[in-house]
C-alpha positions in Angstrom: -15.1 -0.6 9.8 -12.2 -2.0 11.9 -11.0 0.6 14.3 -7.5 1.9 13.5 -4.7 0.9 16.0 -3.1 3.9 17.5 0.0 1.9 18.7 2.1 2.8 15.7 5.2 3.8 17.8 5.1 0.3 19.4 4.7 -1.4 16.1 7.5 0.5 14.3 10.0 -1.0 17.1 9.0 -4.3 16.3 9.3 -4.1 12.6 12.3 -2.0 12.4 14.8 -4.7 11.5 12.2 -6.7 9.4 11.7 -6.9 5.5 8.4 -5.2 5.1 5.7 -5.1 2.5 3.4 -2.2 2.4 0.1 -2.0 0.4 -0.8 1.8 -0.2 -4.4 2.6 -1.6 -4.2 6.2 -2.8 -7.3 8.5 -2.3 -7.6 12.1 -3.2 -7.4 13.5 0.2 -6.7 10.4 2.5 -4.9 7.2 1.6 -4.9 3.9 3.5 -1.7 1.7 4.0 -1.2 -1.8 5.4 2.2 -3.0 6.6 3.0 -6.8 6.6 6.0 -8.3 8.2 8.0 -11.3 6.8 5.5 -13.8 7.8 2.6 -11.9 6.2 1.0 -10.7 9.6 -0.4 -7.3 9.7 1.7 -4.9 11.7 0.1 -1.6 11.0 -3.0 -0.3 9.3 -3.4 3.4 9.2 -4.9 6.3 7.2 -2.6 9.2 6.1 -3.2 12.4 4.3 -2.4 12.4 0.7 0.2 15.2 0.9 3.9 15.0 0.4 4.6 16.2 4.0 2.4 13.6 5.7 3.6 10.8 3.4 7.3 11.8 3.8 6.7 11.7 7.7 5.2 8.2 7.7 7.3 6.4 5.1 10.6 8.3 5.8 10.6 6.7 9.3 10.3 3.1 7.8 13.1 0.7 7.0 13.5 0.2 3.3 10.4 -1.6 2.3 8.5 -2.8 -0.9 5.6 -0.5 -1.3 2.8 -1.3 -3.9 0.2 1.3 -5.0 -2.4 1.6 -7.6 -1.9 3.6 -10.7 -3.9 6.8 -10.5 -3.8 10.6 -10.6 -1.4 10.8 -7.6 0.7 7.7 -8.3 3.4 9.5 -10.4 4.4 12.0 -7.8 4.0 9.7 -4.8 6.0 6.9 -6.6 8.9 9.3 -7.0 8.7 10.5 -3.6 8.7 7.0 -1.9 11.6 6.0 -4.5 13.6 9.1 -3.1 13.0 7.8 0.4 14.9 4.7 -0.6 11.9 2.2 -1.0 11.2 -0.3 -3.7 8.0 1.1 -5.3 5.8 -1.0 -7.5 3.1 0.7 -9.3 0.1 -1.8 -9.9 -2.1 -1.8 -12.9 -5.4 -2.2 -11.3 -7.2 -3.0 -14.5 -5.2 -6.2 -14.7 -5.7 -7.2 -11.1 -9.2 -8.6 -10.7 -8.9 -9.0 -6.9 -8.8 -5.1 -6.9 -10.8 -4.0 -9.8 -13.7 -6.5 -9.3 -13.8 -7.0 -5.7 -17.3 -7.1 -4.3 -16.0 -5.7 -1.0 -14.6 -2.4 -2.4 -12.9 -0.9 0.6 -9.7 1.3 1.0 -8.4 -0.9 3.9 -8.9 -4.1 2.1 -7.5 -2.9 -1.2 -4.4 -1.9 0.8 -4.2 -5.3 2.3 -4.8 -7.0 -1.3 -1.9 -5.0 -2.6 0.4 -5.7 0.1 -0.1 -9.5 0.0 0.1 -9.7 -3.8 3.4 -7.5 -3.6 4.8 -9.8 -1.0 4.0 -13.1 -2.9 5.1 -12.0 -6.4 5.1 -8.4 -7.7 4.4 -9.5 -11.3 0.9 -10.4 -10.2 0.4 -6.6 -10.0 1.5 -6.0 -13.7 3.8 -3.2 -12.7 3.7 0.2 -14.5 6.6 2.3 -15.1 6.0 6.1 -14.6 7.8 8.7 -16.7 10.4 11.1 -15.1 9.1 14.4 -13.6 10.8 16.4 -16.5 9.0 14.1 -19.2 5.7 14.5 -17.1 6.0 18.3 -17.2 6.7 18.5 -20.9 3.9 16.1 -21.8 1.4 18.5 -19.8 1.9 21.0 -22.3 0.7 18.6 -25.1 -2.2 17.4 -22.8 -3.3 21.2 -22.1 -3.3 21.8 -25.9 -5.3 18.6 -26.3 -7.8 19.8 -23.6 -8.2 23.2 -25.7 -8.7 21.4 -28.9 -11.6 19.3 -27.3 -13.2 22.3 -25.8 -13.2 24.2 -29.1 -14.6 21.2 -30.9 -17.5 21.1 -28.5 -18.1 25.0 -29.0 -18.0 24.7 -32.9 -20.5 21.8 -32.7 -22.8 23.7 -30.5 -22.7 26.7 -32.6 -23.3 24.8 -35.8 -26.1 22.9 -34.1 -27.8 25.9 -33.0 -27.8 27.6 -36.3 -29.1 24.4 -37.9 -32.0 24.1 -35.4 -33.0 27.8 -36.6 -33.0 26.8 -40.2 -29.7 28.6 -41.2 -26.1 27.5 -41.4 -22.7 29.1 -40.6 -20.4 29.8 -43.5 -18.3 26.8 -44.4 -14.7 27.3 -43.1 -11.9 25.5 -41.3 -12.4 25.2 -37.6 -9.3 27.3 -37.1 -10.8 30.2 -38.8 -14.3 30.2 -37.4 -15.1 33.6 -35.8 -17.8 36.2 -35.6 -17.4 37.2 -39.2 -18.5 33.9 -40.5 -22.0 34.7 -39.0 -22.6 37.8 -40.9 -25.0 36.1 -43.3 -27.3 35.0 -40.4 -30.2 36.5 -39.1 -29.8 39.4 -36.6 -31.3 37.4 -33.5 -29.0 34.3 -34.4 -25.9 36.7 -34.6 -26.5 38.3 -31.3 -27.0 34.8 -29.7 -23.9 33.2 -31.3 -21.6 36.1 -31.1 -20.2 35.5 -27.7 -19.7 31.8 -28.6 -17.8 32.5 -31.8 -15.5 35.1 -30.0 -14.8 32.3 -27.5 -13.8 29.8 -30.3 -11.7 32.5 -31.9 -9.9 33.0 -28.6 -9.3 29.3 -28.0 -7.9 29.0 -31.7 -5.4 31.9 -30.6 -4.4 29.9 -27.5 -4.0 26.7 -29.5 -1.6 28.4 -32.0 0.4 29.7 -28.9 0.7 26.2 -27.6 1.7 24.9 -31.3 4.7 27.5 -31.1 5.7 26.5 -27.6 5.7 22.8 -28.6 7.7 23.4 -31.7 10.4 25.4 -29.6 10.4 22.6 -27.0 11.0 19.9 -29.6 13.7 22.1 -31.1 15.7 22.9 -28.0 15.3 19.9 -25.8 14.2 16.9 -28.1 16.2 16.9 -31.3 15.2 13.2 -31.9 12.0 14.4 -33.2 13.8 15.3 -36.4 14.4 11.5 -37.0 10.8 10.8 -36.6 9.6 13.5 -38.5 11.3 11.9 -41.6 8.3 10.1 -42.3 5.6 12.3 -44.1 2.4 12.4 -42.0 4.4 12.6 -38.8 4.6 16.2 -37.5 6.2 17.6 -34.3 3.0 16.9 -32.2 3.2 13.2 -33.0 6.8 12.8 -32.8 7.2 14.7 -29.4 4.3 12.9 -28.0 5.8 9.5 -28.9 9.1 10.5 -27.3 7.7 11.8 -24.1 5.3 8.9 -23.8 7.8 6.2 -24.2 10.6 8.2 -22.7 13.2 5.4 -22.9 13.4 3.5 -26.2 15.5 0.8 -24.8 12.8 -0.4 -22.4 11.6 -2.4 -25.4 13.4 -5.5 -26.5 12.0 -5.3 -30.0 10.3 -2.5 -31.9 7.4 -4.7 -32.4 6.7 -4.5 -28.7 5.6 -0.8 -29.0 2.4 -1.9 -30.9 1.4 -4.0 -28.2 2.2 -1.4 -25.5 -0.1 1.2 -27.1 -3.0 -1.2 -27.5 -2.6 -1.4 -31.4 -2.4 -5.1 -31.3 -5.5 -7.6 -31.7 -6.3 -9.4 -28.4 -6.0 -13.2 -28.4 -8.4 -15.8 -27.2 -7.3 -19.3 -28.1 -9.2 -22.3 -26.6 -8.9 -25.8 -28.1 -9.5 -25.5 -31.8 -11.0 -22.1 -31.6 -9.2 -19.0 -32.3 -11.5 -16.1 -32.5 -10.7 -12.7 -34.0 -10.6 -10.0 -31.4 -10.5 -6.1 -31.5 -7.4 -4.3 -30.5 -6.7 -4.3 -26.9 -6.9 -0.3 -26.6 -4.4 -0.6 -23.5 -1.7 2.1 -23.1 -1.8 5.8 -23.6 -5.2 6.7 -25.5 -4.0 10.0 -26.8 -0.8 8.8 -28.5 -2.8 5.9 -30.0 -5.3 8.6 -31.3 -2.4 10.7 -32.9 -1.0 7.6 -34.5 -4.3 6.7 -36.1 -4.6 10.3 -37.4 -1.2 9.9 -38.8 -2.2 6.6 -40.6 -5.3 8.4 -41.9 -3.0 11.0 -43.4 -0.7 8.5 -45.0 -3.5 6.3 -46.5 -5.6 9.6 -47.7 -5.8 11.5 -50.8 -2.8 13.7 -49.6 -0.3 10.9 -48.6 2.7 10.4 -50.6 3.7 7.2 -52.3 5.8 5.1 -50.0 6.1 1.4 -48.7 3.8 2.2 -45.7 1.1 3.7 -48.0 1.2 0.8 -50.5 1.3 -1.8 -47.8 -1.8 -0.2 -46.0 -3.8 0.2 -49.2 -3.0 -3.2 -50.1 -4.4 -4.5 -46.9 -7.6 -2.4 -47.4 -8.4 -3.9 -50.6 -8.7 -7.5 -49.1 -10.3 -6.4 -45.9 -13.9 -6.7 -46.7 -16.6 -4.2 -45.5 -14.4 -2.6 -42.7 -11.2 -3.2 -44.7 -10.4 0.7 -44.7 -10.8 0.8 -40.9 -8.7 -2.2 -40.2 -5.9 -0.9 -42.5 -5.8 2.4 -40.7 -5.4 0.7 -37.3 -2.8 -1.8 -38.9 -0.9 1.1 -40.4 -0.9 2.9 -37.2 0.7 -0.2 -35.4 3.3 -0.3 -38.3 3.9 3.5 -37.9 4.7 3.1 -34.2 7.0 0.2 -34.8 8.8 2.4 -37.5 9.1 5.4 -35.3 10.6 3.4 -32.5 13.1 1.7 -35.0 14.2 5.3 -36.4 14.5 6.5 -32.8 16.9 3.7 -31.8 18.8 3.3 -34.8 19.1 6.8 -35.9 18.9 5.7 -39.6 18.0 8.0 -42.5 14.5 6.9 -43.6 14.0 5.5 -47.0 10.4 5.6 -47.8 10.6 3.3 -50.8 13.2 0.8 -49.6 11.0 -2.3 -49.6 9.7 -1.6 -53.0 13.0 -1.2 -54.6 14.2 -4.3 -53.1 11.3 -6.2 -54.5 11.8 -4.8 -57.9 15.6 -5.8 -57.8 14.5 -9.2 -56.7 12.0 -9.6 -59.6 14.5 -8.4 -62.1 17.0 -10.9 -61.2 
């Protein structure tokens, strides 16, 4: 690897009055940055500790610059730190930048150079990502922490049921939320002894999840009253509504409500070449957890407990003509339509009429 120049003080005098472009490749403990001048020549290449103090010392001494960094675990707080220091910060979507994601020469120093050169030419080549605010990120962490407990509980429940089946027995049928040591009373003594600590852990996790549910309800009630607008749709609860608000954060970042479906990866991809227009799967870009919640909401709307409404009628009609995988496609399409509807209610503040389209069609037919 190229030896790092130690003449940073001399370089800083040369670049003090220039328009600089910086590429910052983030690492868990150390990061690498590359500084380009107006002509595209490398002025400084240096490693820096990935801490607020070290980054503040390095970039606080620089004149206002354009800094490009990859999206990742550290990018939210680092982008806010650099913006507070007065820099223009661009968070690059590395999945879209093949020069970085698919490079054969994967090296922190070279990645920093690539980021700097792309940002200098045209920032749009980096497909910039907008991070949410610190407050929204902190509130969303409560929802993500709850999701982590739910995943852990699901894994433990599957383990308990699998162990019982492998021994020729079964745990008593019940809801996952009610699974505890009492449900193993009908099992053999040796199996009870093996599963008791596991079932107690499941019961404890269920209690912690209930606590998170109460805290999420309180958060939505006190700080995000807009959730009431979204919960007008039957099948959308506080969890879906609050996750939707915190993930998008600013409803006016989208010119049209239809853009939300693309942002969340619920829009089918496109591959048009000549006369060929192949059908593709949804892109699955954007936030995977919110996409999962919207699909769950769509499943409820189209399921046996969903109430009669325009969205349900539209989804069921789509499922009827969808072929072998018609129901699955209808659920995803309903999730996309649900996302669009939620955004529209958030922006407009309207009272939701679940049968508006059906009544309009009936009146038009009667006329």
